[in-house]
C-alpha positions in Angstrom: 28.8 88.0 -9.0 27.2 85.2 -11.0 24.4 83.2 -9.4 25.7 79.6 -9.1 22.9 77.2 -10.0 22.7 73.4 -9.3 20.5 71.1 -11.3 19.1 68.1 -9.4 17.8 65.6 -11.9 18.7 65.6 -15.6 15.6 64.6 -17.6 13.6 66.8 -20.0 13.2 69.5 -17.3 16.8 69.4 -16.2 18.0 69.8 -19.8 15.6 72.8 -20.2 17.1 74.4 -17.1 20.6 74.0 -18.5 19.5 75.7 -21.7 17.7 78.5 -19.9 20.8 79.3 -17.8 22.7 80.1 -21.0 20.2 82.9 -21.7 20.8 84.5 -18.4 24.2 86.2 -18.2 24.0 86.6 -14.4 23.8 82.9 -13.8 26.3 80.0 -14.1 25.7 76.2 -14.0 27.8 75.0 -11.1 26.9 71.2 -11.2 24.4 68.7 -12.2 23.3 66.0 -9.7 22.0 62.7 -10.8 20.8 59.4 -9.4 22.3 57.7 -12.4 26.0 56.8 -12.8 27.6 60.3 -13.2 30.3 58.8 -15.5 27.6 57.7 -17.9 25.8 61.1 -18.2 26.8 63.6 -20.8 25.5 67.1 -20.4 25.6 70.0 -22.9 27.8 72.4 -20.9 31.5 71.7 -21.1 33.5 71.7 -17.9 30.6 71.4 -15.5 30.8 68.5 -13.1 28.2 65.7 -13.0 27.9 64.6 -9.4 26.2 61.6 -7.7 23.0 62.7 -6.0 24.2 61.0 -2.8 27.1 63.5 -2.6 25.0 66.6 -2.9 25.5 67.8 0.7 29.2 68.3 0.1 28.3 71.1 -2.4 26.5 73.4 0.2 29.0 76.2 -0.1 29.3 76.0 -3.9 25.6 76.3 -4.9 23.6 79.5 -4.5 20.3 78.0 -5.7 19.4 74.3 -6.3 16.7 73.8 -9.0 15.0 70.5 -8.5 13.8 68.7 -11.7 12.2 65.6 -10.4 8.6 64.5 -10.5 5.8 65.6 -8.3 4.4 62.1 -7.5 7.4 60.6 -5.7 10.5 62.8 -6.0 9.7 66.3 -4.9 7.7 65.5 -1.7 10.9 64.1 -0.2 13.7 65.8 -2.2 12.7 69.4 -1.7 12.5 69.3 2.1 15.7 67.3 2.3 17.6 69.7 0.0 16.1 72.8 1.7 18.1 71.7 4.7 21.3 72.6 2.7 20.4 74.9 -0.2 18.1 77.6 -1.4 15.7 75.5 -3.5 13.2 75.9 -6.4 10.8 73.1 -7.5 7.9 72.7 -9.9 5.6 70.6 -7.6 2.3 70.5 -9.5 -0.1 68.3 -7.6 -2.5 71.2 -6.7 -4.4 69.4 -3.9 -1.2 68.6 -2.1 0.5 72.0 -2.3 -0.4 73.1 1.3 1.2 69.9 2.8 4.2 70.3 0.5 4.6 73.9 1.5 4.5 73.1 5.2 7.2 70.4 4.8 9.5 72.7 2.8 8.8 75.7 5.1 9.8 73.7 8.2 13.1 72.6 6.6 14.0 75.9 5.1 13.1 77.9 8.2 15.3 75.6 10.3 18.3 75.9 7.9 18.0 79.6 7.2 17.4 78.9 3.5 14.7 80.1 1.0 12.5 77.6 -0.8 10.1 78.5 -3.6 7.7 75.7 -4.6 5.2 75.0 -7.4 7.0 77.2 -9.9 6.0 76.8 -13.6 3.0 77.7 -15.6 0.3 75.9 -13.8 0.8 76.2 -10.9 2.9 79.3 -11.5 2.1 81.8 -14.2 -1.6 80.7 -14.3 -1.8 81.0 -10.6 -0.6 84.6 -10.7 -3.2 85.5 -13.4 -6.0 83.9 -11.4 -5.1 86.0 -8.4 -4.7 89.2 -10.3 -7.9 88.8 -12.2 -10.1 87.7 -9.3 -8.7 90.7 -7.2 -9.7 93.1 -10.0 -13.0 91.5 -10.8 -14.3 90.1 -7.4 -17.8 89.7 -8.9 -17.0 87.1 -11.5 -16.0 83.6 -12.4 -12.6 81.9 -13.1 -12.1 79.4 -15.9 -8.9 77.5 -16.8 -8.4 75.5 -20.0 -5.3 73.4 -20.8 -4.1 72.5 -24.2 -3.9 71.7 -26.9 -0.9 69.9 -25.5 0.8 66.7 -24.4 -0.1 65.6 -20.8 2.9 63.7 -19.6 1.0 62.2 -16.7 -1.8 60.9 -18.9 0.7 59.6 -21.5 2.3 57.6 -18.7 -1.1 56.2 -17.7 -1.6 55.0 -21.3 1.7 53.3 -21.3 0.8 51.4 -18.1 -2.0 49.6 -19.9 -1.3 46.0 -20.7 -0.5 45.5 -24.3 0.6 49.2 -24.9 4.2 49.5 -26.2 4.2 53.3 -26.3 1.7 56.2 -26.4 1.0 59.9 -26.1 -2.0 61.8 -25.0 -3.2 65.3 -25.9 -5.5 67.5 -23.8 -7.7 69.6 -26.1 -10.0 72.5 -25.0 -13.6 72.3 -26.3 -13.9 75.3 -28.6 -17.6 75.8 -27.9 -16.9 76.0 -24.2 -14.0 78.5 -24.8 -16.3 80.7 -26.8 -19.1 80.6 -24.3 -16.7 81.7 -21.6 -15.2 84.5 -23.7 -18.7 85.8 -24.3 -19.0 86.7 -20.7 -22.1 84.6 -20.1 -20.4 82.7 -17.2 -21.6 79.2 -18.2 -21.5 76.3 -15.7 -19.3 73.7 -17.4 -18.7 70.1 -16.5 -15.3 68.4 -16.9 -16.5 66.7 -20.0 -17.7 69.9 -21.5 -14.4 71.7 -21.1 -11.8 69.3 -22.5 -11.5 66.3 -24.7 -8.6 63.8 -24.7 -6.9 62.3 -27.8 -4.7 59.3 -27.4 -2.1 57.9 -29.9 -1.2 54.3 -29.0 1.4 51.9 -30.3 0.0 48.4 -29.4 2.2 45.4 -28.8 2.1 42.7 -31.5 -1.0 40.5 -31.0 -2.5 42.8 -28.3 -6.2 43.1 -28.0 -6.8 46.6 -29.3 -10.5 46.7 -28.4 -9.6 45.9 -24.8 -6.9 48.5 -24.7 -9.2 51.1 -26.0 -12.0 50.2 -23.5 -9.5 50.2 -20.6 -8.1 53.6 -21.6 -11.6 55.2 -22.0 -12.8 53.9 -18.6 -9.7 54.7 -16.6 -10.8 56.6 -13.5 -9.2 60.0 -12.7 -7.7 60.1 -16.2 -10.1 59.4 -19.0 -13.5 58.3 -17.7 -14.8 61.8 -17.2 -13.9 62.9 -20.7 -14.8 62.3 -24.3 -11.7 60.3 -25.3 -10.6 59.2 -28.8 -8.0 56.4 -29.2 -5.9 56.1 -32.4 -3.7 53.1 -33.0 -0.5 54.0 -34.9 2.9 52.5 -35.6 6.0 53.3 -33.5 7.4 55.0 -36.6 4.4 57.3 -36.8 4.6 58.1 -33.1 8.2 59.1 -33.5 7.7 61.1 -36.7 4.5 62.9 -35.7 4.3 63.0 -31.9 7.9 63.4 -30.7 7.5 66.9 -29.3 6.1 68.0 -25.9 3.9 71.1 -26.7 1.4 72.5 -24.3 -0.4 75.7 -23.3 -3.7 76.9 -22.2 -5.9 79.8 -21.1 -6.9 81.5 -17.8 -10.0 83.5 -18.2 -11.8 85.6 -15.6 -15.2 87.2 -16.5 -16.8 89.7 -14.2 -19.1 92.6 -13.7 -18.7 96.2 -12.6 -21.0 99.1 -12.0 -23.6 99.9 -9.3 -25.9 97.2 -10.7 -23.3 95.0 -12.5 -24.3 96.5 -15.9 -20.8 96.3 -17.4 -19.2 93.0 -18.3 -15.4 92.4 -18.6 -13.2 89.5 -19.8 -9.6 89.0 -18.7 -7.7 86.4 -20.7 -4.1 85.1 -20.3 -2.9 82.4 -22.7 0.2 80.4 -23.4 1.2 78.4 -26.6 4.3 76.4 -25.9 6.4 74.5 -28.3 8.2 72.8 -25.4 6.4 72.4 -22.0 9.6 71.4 -20.1 11.8 74.2 -21.6 9.2 76.9 -20.8 8.7 75.5 -17.3 12.5 75.5 -16.9 12.7 79.1 -17.9 10.2 80.0 -15.2 12.2 78.1 -12.7 15.4 79.9 -13.6 13.7 83.3 -13.2 12.5 82.4 -9.7 16.0 81.1 -8.9 17.1 84.7 -9.3 14.4 85.8 -6.9 15.4 83.1 -4.3 19.0 84.3 -4.4 18.0 87.9 -3.8 15.6 87.0 -1.0 18.3 84.9 0.7 20.8 87.7 0.4 18.2 90.0 2.1 18.0 87.6 5.0 14.7 85.9 4.2 14.1 82.3 5.1 11.4 79.7 4.8 9.1 78.6 2.0 7.3 80.8 -0.6 5.2 80.4 -3.7 5.0 82.5 -6.8 2.2 84.4 -5.1 4.6 85.8 -2.5 7.4 87.0 -4.9 7.5 90.7 -6.1 7.8 90.6 -9.9 10.8 92.9 -9.9 12.8 90.2 -8.2 12.5 87.9 -11.2 14.1 90.3 -13.7 17.8 90.8 -14.3 17.0 94.5 -14.9 17.6 96.9 -12.1 14.6 98.7 -10.4 15.6 101.9 -12.3 15.7 100.0 -15.6 12.3 98.4 -14.9 10.7 101.7 -14.1 12.1 103.2 -17.3 11.3 100.4 -19.7 8.6 98.1 -18.3 6.3 100.3 -16.2 
């Protein structure tokens, strides 16, 4: 029987989930839920209803797994616990420092309703988290390093656009190549924030805006740019559309460590991603974990989990026998 998927929120991530469902024959898109006027929203899948978010509870018996596609800042902290009272849920909550509190809230709701919730699903947190755990378990005497980019940071791009006088903008996070090579050498360098990444901003200024002030304000912005070497380029709206319309991203998780009676042998474990579309890749991870949530719920599990709690076999559409024959 096909797994019936609901999409809650239809931005870049929601559209990515819709596309990913088409690549998974054991899944069907059951409905899309939106806070916008449903009549004004056109989706890519013919015949699938678009439903007002306020009416979501009426779909409890028609959705096997609800994939939440809102933002981590204000949407998911309230939406995921609320929807876990009615559905098995998956989200991509990515505010690392707040994951324990988010887990507790979703766990309370899902345990009470008898549902399964899997939070913080994506590539970081998500795939990168798994690789950090695997590598640190294998090389306990070692050091972890995570580099992001080159890619578009949507949060930092939003921060640019909030600056007075900015009409539009996009920001790229770029690993410092010298830092990457130092880590790959196994020398286990101690690196500051500034030494690991640079930030490059492409800004469309409003007509008559003070560009020098905009640049200074961006470069000094706490929590976003102040701790990094940041370059600001002023370009036209046409150039931004032509040259910076995509949402690429990626990065590296590296663990270096030593083995042997006196630590005489050094090892480097590296996992990397190069993504043409950050939201589409994240959506593909969400869809795989939706399969796992459905299987866990069918087995009688309840409560909240993260990617660290899910056996990898539950992600695959292949049977255990097929996995042992083709993947092991």
